[in-house]
Structure formats: structure tokens, C-alpha cells
C-alpha positions in Angstrom: -103.3 48.9 160.0 -106.8 49.0 159.2 -107.8 46.8 156.3 -111.2 47.2 154.5 -112.4 43.8 152.5 -115.3 44.9 149.8 -117.4 41.9 148.0 -119.7 43.8 145.3 -122.5 42.0 144.0 -125.2 43.1 141.1 -127.0 44.3 144.1 -125.2 44.4 147.0 -121.8 45.4 148.8 -120.6 43.2 151.7 -118.0 44.8 153.6 -115.7 44.1 156.6 -113.3 46.3 158.3 -109.8 44.7 160.1 -107.5 45.5 162.5 -104.2 43.6 161.4 -102.3 44.8 164.0 -104.5 43.7 167.0 -105.6 41.2 164.6 -109.2 41.3 164.9 -112.5 42.5 163.0 -113.9 46.1 164.0 -117.1 45.8 161.9 -119.1 44.6 159.0 -122.3 44.6 156.9 -123.6 45.0 154.0 -126.1 47.2 151.9 -128.9 45.2 150.0 -130.7 46.3 146.9 -128.1 48.6 145.3 -129.5 50.0 142.6 -133.4 48.6 142.6 -134.8 50.9 145.3 -135.3 50.5 149.2 -131.6 50.5 149.9 -130.6 49.9 153.3 -127.2 49.0 155.1 -127.1 46.3 157.8 -124.1 47.3 160.1 -122.6 45.5 163.0 -119.5 46.8 164.8 -117.2 44.6 167.5 -119.1 44.8 171.1 -122.3 46.7 169.6 -125.6 46.1 168.5 -126.5 45.7 164.8 -127.8 48.8 163.4 -129.8 49.0 159.9 -130.4 52.0 158.1 -132.5 53.2 155.1 -130.7 55.2 152.4 -131.4 55.0 148.7 -128.2 53.8 146.7 -128.6 54.0 143.0 -125.2 53.1 142.0 -122.4 51.1 143.8 -120.6 54.6 144.7 -123.6 55.7 147.0 -123.5 52.4 148.5 -119.7 52.4 149.1 -119.8 56.0 150.3 -122.7 54.6 152.8 -120.2 52.0 153.8 -117.6 55.0 154.5 -119.5 57.1 156.3 -121.1 54.1 158.4 -117.6 53.3 159.4 -116.2 56.7 160.3 -119.3 58.7 161.5 -121.9 58.8 164.5 -122.6 56.1 167.0 -121.6 53.4 164.2 -118.4 54.6 163.4 -115.1 52.6 164.5 -112.4 54.9 162.8 -112.0 58.9 162.8 -111.7 59.0 159.0 -110.9 57.5 155.7 -107.1 58.0 156.8 -107.1 55.1 159.1 -107.8 52.9 156.6 -104.6 51.5 155.0 -105.7 49.4 152.0 -108.7 47.9 150.4 -109.1 44.0 149.5 -111.7 43.7 146.7 -113.2 40.1 145.7 -113.4 39.6 142.1 -114.7 36.2 141.4 -112.8 35.1 137.9 -109.6 35.9 137.4 -108.7 33.8 134.4 -105.4 32.3 133.7 -103.9 35.8 133.7 -104.0 35.7 137.5 -102.9 33.2 139.9 -102.8 35.2 143.1 -103.8 38.4 144.4 -102.5 41.5 142.9 -102.5 45.4 143.6 -105.0 47.3 141.2 -104.2 49.5 138.5 -105.8 50.5 135.3 -104.2 47.7 133.5 -105.5 45.2 136.1 -109.1 46.7 135.4 -108.8 46.4 131.9 -107.8 42.4 132.1 -111.1 42.4 134.3 -113.0 43.7 132.1 -111.7 41.6 129.2 -112.7 38.7 131.3 -116.4 39.9 131.7 -117.7 37.5 129.2 -116.6 34.7 131.3 -118.3 35.8 134.4 -121.1 38.5 133.2 -123.0 38.1 136.5 -120.0 38.5 138.5 -117.3 40.7 137.2 -119.0 43.6 135.9 -120.5 44.5 139.3 -117.0 43.7 141.0 -115.4 46.2 138.6 -118.0 48.7 139.4 -117.1 48.4 143.0 -113.6 48.5 142.3 -114.0 52.0 140.3 -116.3 53.2 142.8 -113.9 52.6 145.9 -110.9 53.8 144.0 -112.7 56.9 143.1 -113.6 57.6 146.7 -110.7 56.9 148.3 -107.7 57.6 145.4 -104.7 57.7 148.0 -105.3 54.3 149.3 -104.0 51.0 147.3 -106.5 48.5 146.5 -105.9 44.9 145.8 -108.1 42.2 144.1 -108.4 38.7 145.9 -109.9 36.2 142.8 -111.8 33.1 143.4 -110.4 31.7 140.3 -106.4 32.0 141.6 -106.7 29.0 143.9 -107.5 26.7 141.1 -104.5 27.7 138.7 -102.5 24.4 139.8 -105.0 21.9 138.0 -103.6 19.9 135.7 -104.0 20.5 132.2 -106.2 16.8 132.0 -108.3 18.0 134.7 -109.1 21.7 133.4 -109.5 20.9 129.4 -112.9 20.1 128.0 -113.3 17.2 125.5 -114.4 20.2 122.8 -112.7 21.7 119.5 -109.3 22.6 121.0 -109.8 26.1 119.1 -112.1 26.9 121.7 -109.8 26.8 124.1 -107.3 28.8 122.2 -109.8 31.3 121.0 -112.1 31.8 123.8 -110.2 30.6 126.8 -113.1 27.4 127.5 -111.6 25.5 130.2 -112.6 24.5 133.5 -111.9 27.6 135.9 -113.5 26.5 139.4 -114.8 28.8 141.9 -115.0 29.3 145.8 -111.1 29.4 145.5 -110.3 31.8 148.8 -112.7 29.4 150.7 -110.8 26.6 149.8 -107.8 28.0 150.1 -108.8 28.7 154.2 -109.6 25.4 154.3 -107.4 23.4 152.9 -104.6 25.0 155.2 -106.6 24.5 158.3 -107.2 20.8 157.5 -103.6 20.4 157.0 -103.5 22.0 160.8 -105.9 19.6 162.0 -104.2 16.5 161.0 -100.9 17.7 161.9 -99.2 17.5 158.5 -97.5 19.4 156.1 -99.9 21.1 154.0 -98.0 20.2 150.8 -98.1 16.1 152.1 -101.8 16.5 152.8 -104.9 15.2 150.6 -108.5 16.2 151.3 -111.9 16.6 149.6 -113.7 19.7 150.5 -117.1 20.2 149.9 -118.3 23.8 150.3 -122.2 23.4 150.2 -124.1 26.5 150.3 -126.7 27.8 147.8 -124.0 27.7 145.5 -121.9 24.3 146.0 -118.7 22.9 144.8 -116.2 19.9 145.6 -112.5 20.4 145.6 -109.8 17.5 145.0 -106.5 19.0 147.1 -103.4 16.8 146.3 -100.2 17.4 148.2 -102.0 20.8 149.0 -102.9 22.3 145.6 -106.0 22.6 143.8 -106.0 18.9 141.5 -109.6 19.3 140.4 -113.0 20.9 141.3 -116.5 20.4 140.3 -117.1 24.1 139.0 -116.3 24.3 135.7 -116.0 27.2 133.1 -119.2 28.7 135.1 -120.4 28.3 138.5 -123.2 26.1 136.7 -121.5 22.7 136.3 -121.0 20.3 139.4 -123.3 19.6 142.1 -126.8 20.3 142.6 -127.3 23.6 144.1 -130.1 25.9 145.4 -131.1 27.2 142.2 -128.5 25.8 139.8 -128.8 22.6 137.8 -125.5 21.3 138.3 -124.0 18.3 136.2 -126.7 17.2 133.2 -126.7 16.4 129.7 -125.7 19.2 127.5 -128.2 17.9 124.8 -131.2 18.7 127.1 -131.5 22.8 127.0 -130.7 22.0 123.4 -134.0 19.9 123.1 -135.7 22.1 125.1 -135.1 25.5 123.5 -136.2 23.8 120.2 -139.6 22.4 121.7 -140.5 25.9 124.0 -139.0 28.2 121.2 -136.7 29.6 124.2 -133.5 32.0 123.3 -130.2 31.2 124.8 -130.7 34.1 127.8 -134.2 32.4 128.6 -132.3 28.9 129.4 -129.5 30.5 130.9 -131.8 31.8 133.4 -133.6 28.6 133.7 -130.5 26.8 134.3 -129.2 29.2 136.8 -132.1 30.4 138.7 -135.0 27.9 138.4 -133.2 24.6 138.5 -131.3 22.9 141.4 -133.4 21.9 144.5 -135.7 24.9 143.5 -136.5 23.0 140.1 -136.9 19.8 142.0 -139.2 20.5 144.6 -140.9 23.5 142.9 -141.3 25.5 145.7 -138.0 25.8 148.0 -134.1 26.5 147.6 -133.2 26.6 150.9 -132.4 23.5 152.6 -134.1 24.5 156.1 -137.4 24.6 154.2 -136.6 21.4 152.2 -135.9 19.2 155.4 -139.0 20.6 157.3 -141.5 19.9 153.9 -139.7 16.5 153.7 -140.8 15.7 157.2 -143.8 16.7 156.6 -144.2 13.9 153.7 -143.2 16.3 150.6 -142.2 13.5 148.2 -140.1 15.9 146.0 -138.4 17.7 149.1 -137.3 13.8 150.1 -136.0 13.4 146.5 -134.4 16.9 146.4 -132.5 15.6 149.5 -131.7 12.4 148.0 -130.4 14.1 144.4 -128.3 16.5 146.3 -126.7 14.0 148.8 -126.0 11.1 146.3 -124.2 13.8 143.9 -121.9 15.0 146.7 -120.9 11.5 147.2 -120.0 10.5 143.7 -117.8 13.7 143.6 -116.1 12.7 147.1 -115.7 9.1 145.8 -114.7 10.1 142.3 -111.8 12.8 143.9 -110.9 10.2 146.5 -109.6 8.0 143.5 -108.2 10.7 141.5 -105.6 12.1 144.0 -104.9 8.5 145.1 -106.5 8.3 149.0 -107.4 11.2 151.2 -106.6 12.0 154.6 -109.8 13.8 155.3 -113.3 15.0 154.0 -114.0 18.4 155.1 -117.3 20.1 155.0 -117.6 23.9 154.8 -120.0 26.9 154.0 -123.6 27.3 155.2 -125.2 24.2 154.6 -121.8 22.4 155.1 -121.5 23.5 158.6 -124.8 23.5 159.7 -126.7 20.8 157.6 -126.2 17.3 159.4 -128.8 15.6 157.2 -126.8 16.7 153.9 -123.5 15.6 155.5 -125.0 11.9 156.5 -126.5 11.8 153.2 -123.1 12.3 151.3 -121.3 10.4 153.8 -123.4 6.8 154.0 -121.8 4.0 152.0 -118.4 5.2 152.2 -117.1 2.6 154.9 -115.4 1.0 151.9 -113.2 4.2 151.4 -112.2 4.2 155.2 -114.5 7.1 155.5 -116.7 6.8 158.9 -119.1 9.3 160.2 -120.2 9.3 163.8 -124.1 9.9 163.7 -124.1 11.3 166.9 -121.4 13.8 166.8 -122.7 14.4 163.2 -126.2 15.6 164.3 -124.4 17.5 167.5 -122.4 19.6 165.0 -124.0 22.9 164.1 -121.7 25.7 164.6 -120.0 28.1 162.8 -117.7 29.3 165.6 -115.6 25.9 165.6 -113.7 23.4 163.8 -115.2 20.5 164.7 -114.3 16.3 163.9 -117.3 13.9 163.3 -115.2 11.0 162.5 -115.8 7.7 163.9 -113.0 6.6 166.4 -112.2 3.5 163.8 -112.4 5.7 160.7 -109.1 6.0 158.8 -110.3 9.3 157.0 -110.9 12.0 159.2 -114.2 14.2 158.8 -114.3 17.4 159.6 -116.3 20.6 159.5 -114.3 23.6 159.3 -116.2 27.2 158.9 -114.6 29.0 156.0 -113.1 32.3 156.5 -112.6 34.2 153.3 -112.5 37.4 154.9 -109.3 36.2 156.7 -107.6 35.3 153.5 -108.2 38.9 151.9 -106.8 40.4 154.8 -103.6 38.5 154.8 -103.2 39.0 151.0 -103.7 42.4 151.2 -101.2 42.7 154.4 -98.6 40.7 152.2 -99.2 43.0 149.4 -98.7 46.1 150.9 -95.4 44.9 153.0 -94.0 43.1 150.1 -94.1 39.5 151.9 -96.9 38.3 149.6 -96.5 35.5 147.1 -98.5 32.4 145.7 -100.1 30.4 148.5 -97.1 27.7 147.8 -94.3 30.0 148.9 -96.4 32.3 151.3 -97.3 31.3 154.6 -100.6 32.5 156.3 -101.0 33.0 160.2 -104.1 30.8 160.4 -101.6 27.8 159.3 -99.9 27.8 162.6 -101.1 25.3 165.2 -101.6 27.9 167.8 -104.0 30.4 165.5 -107.3 31.1 167.3 -110.3 33.5 166.4 -111.0 35.2 169.1 -114.5 35.9 168.2 -115.5 32.8 167.4 -113.9 31.3 170.6 -116.1 33.9 172.3 -119.1 33.0 170.6 -118.4 29.3 170.9 -118.1 29.4 174.5 -121.7 31.0 174.9 -123.0 28.9 172.4 -121.9 26.0 174.3 -123.4 27.1 177.5 -126.8 26.3 175.8 -125.4 23.2 174.1 -122.7 21.8 175.9 -122.3 18.4 173.6 -120.8 20.7 171.2 -117.5 20.5 173.5 -117.4 16.8 172.6 -116.7 17.2 169.0 -114.3 20.3 169.1 -111.5 19.5 166.7 -109.1 22.3 167.7 -110.0 23.4 171.6 -107.6 26.1 173.1 -104.8 25.1 175.1 -105.8 24.4 178.7 -109.4 22.9 177.0 -112.8 24.4 177.6 -113.5 20.9 179.4 
């Protein structure tokens, strides 16, 4: 059974094809610059060299058609025809309160996503466009939706309710929703495996740090609170998003500079955060390099970001009544020792002690690592996220009728013996160049590579 995963953004279509029987990915890639000219596909099949092909894609339909042709034709093909695809899983950013788990898509589901578009105007419309294009191109294949917000539907009302006129919640559904849910689900389940604990007796704080970033408090295996809110703007300092700030500030500046709501929204989402502080950079690697060269605003950006993460770790550890682990994931979380070190500095009083040498060593997306000091009462893990694995397992469960909300559904990656063969192979190659990584690996295979 082959499962195709699609993630349609405003100008891109990310994809992967997974062989469920063999439990292995067959191909993955992305179509960039959809609808803006100069479109191209970057495609990589297992065991083959990456291929880039230029082809104009004025809409998502042409982009998805290019993906399907690439998967089935010529030297790039990995299946003979579309009949080899059993189902398609689609990422949908916002499921509101209507969806607490992944669902099979029909016309009513799409209409519900349309109604929710006002809550995610940058994300849901392209998600819907991708779904409709894919259903048109593959009408006989079932399509499923996996929502980023579904994981957070276990938050209690006092976590998700804002201190605003309650009629706004009743009339406009204004509340904390949270995002990065698929990533948090995977990482929370894997953290329980590493801790050798029942997932529903496990408390962790997960820091998903990338260009977009959020923190999740997980209490007894359920999302209890999260830093992103009604939109992905709230919470941590991000690449270009402001995160937490006094809401009177935008009103003040709008009045002073005669800005309209759309202009201010663009500033808060696209010109703030790390970019706003430095005036030049949003990529943390650029910021770190500039800081090393003496750029004071780059140094300030690093301190602000780390401080904000630290505050959330402390707050969420208190909120859930003590934690078993702090976990870092996503691009910066997995590859950014400077950010991790700054975020954990001074948290010894909570029993959180990071080993500086282990932290500096751990820069890999191919293995789960443990950077805790031996005396740390709270574990510090780095767990590379795998949202596509969640997509695939939800889709497979929907097909065979076994799927349910995560409290009543067991993923294969919850098994202590679970391995990702592609990551294992890549890690072995990485360790040839950097053998010190073996010392921080949290979950070596049976027979240990050491």
C-alpha cells in the first residue's frame, strides 16, 4: 500500500510517497514558486540522486500534476501508475474545534475548512486548493486530512480561553488553538519511549524551534498548554514573527504611522522577530555568524530568543507540576546548540542540567540524542521530528478502520523496537565523519553501534 502525503502552501507543494508494507519512504520533494513564475520541482527517490526540473505551475493543480508525473514516469518514477497509490494524506493547518483527529475528506469536510479559513487566512486557502486539485486529479483515491490543531484539542478551557469579552469566543471562535500539533504528537510519543514510561503518565515540555517556533506543555501524555495561540503569531520570538508583545504597541504605531490592519499584520508576521531585532537576518546560522563577528544586535537577538524559550520552559514545568524531560525538535531545536544552551542556562534549580560537551556535539537530524548531565533529574532530549510518519499512520489507520484519537490509537513508533532505517543509515555515515555522535545517541539499535 503506497500513501502519498501532500503539504500545500501558498506557493509550494511538498510531498512524500511512503510504502506502508515495507515501512519505508520511496520518494520526496517539493514544487517551489507555484503561481509566481519560475516554478521547479526538486525530487529525490530512495537510493537515487536528487533531480531538479523547471516547469511552469500557475496553480496547485499543475504543481500536483507535476508531482504525479514525476512519481510515475521516466527515470524519476517509483511507481508504475497512479493506481499504485492507495490514499492521499493532506496537511491542513487549522481544524478549529470541529476536528479532534484526522478525517476522511468529503465535500462537507472541505466546506468546514472553508468556514475556518478566516482563522488561518494564510494557510487554509492553499491547503484547500491543494485538496481540491488532488481530488480532481485522483478522483478514485480516498483523501484524508491531518490537522495541526487537532493535538491541542485536549487543552483545558483555562488554558485556551483568553481574558477577552466571552462573546468573541461564542461568536468568532476566538481562543488559543496552537499549532505544530503533528510534530508535538510524534515527539511526545517518542519521548515516552526514551523515558521508558507509559505515555499517559509522562510530563514533558517540547520546544519546536524553527523559523516558526512554539512550546508545548504535555501533561500525562496530553497537550495541556502551548505558546502559539489564536494564530501562529503568539509566543516565542521567531524568524520573522514578533511573538508575545504588548497588544497596545501595534495600535500605537498604527496611529503614529497611519498604517492599516493589513500593513501591521505583515509587519508583525514578516518583519519582526529575529529579523526585526537584527534588521538583516532571520536564519539563526546567519545570526550566530554575525554575533561571532561582533554584531551587537545579533547578540541581542540570540539572548532574547533564548530567554523567551527559558521562560516558557519554566512556566510550563510549573503548569504541569514537574516534568520528566525537556525536548528540542525542528530545525533549530535539532541543529542549534547555541540556542539550546542559552534556553537551558540557569535551570538547574528545576533539576534540568545540560551537558555542555554533549550539547555541542549533538547536531544531527538522523538520531535521537540525550544531552543531559548524569546528575540531571530531568532528561534533556533532542528528537528529530517526523510529521510525515504521523501522516502516513493516520492515513493507514483510516483506510483499515483502526484509526481513532491518539488516546485510543497506538502508533508503530511507540514501540521500543521502532527504527527509521533511512535515518539509521544516514546516521552511520554521519558518524564516520563525527564519531563523537555515538556518545550522545539516546536510543542505539540492539547490538549497539559502539
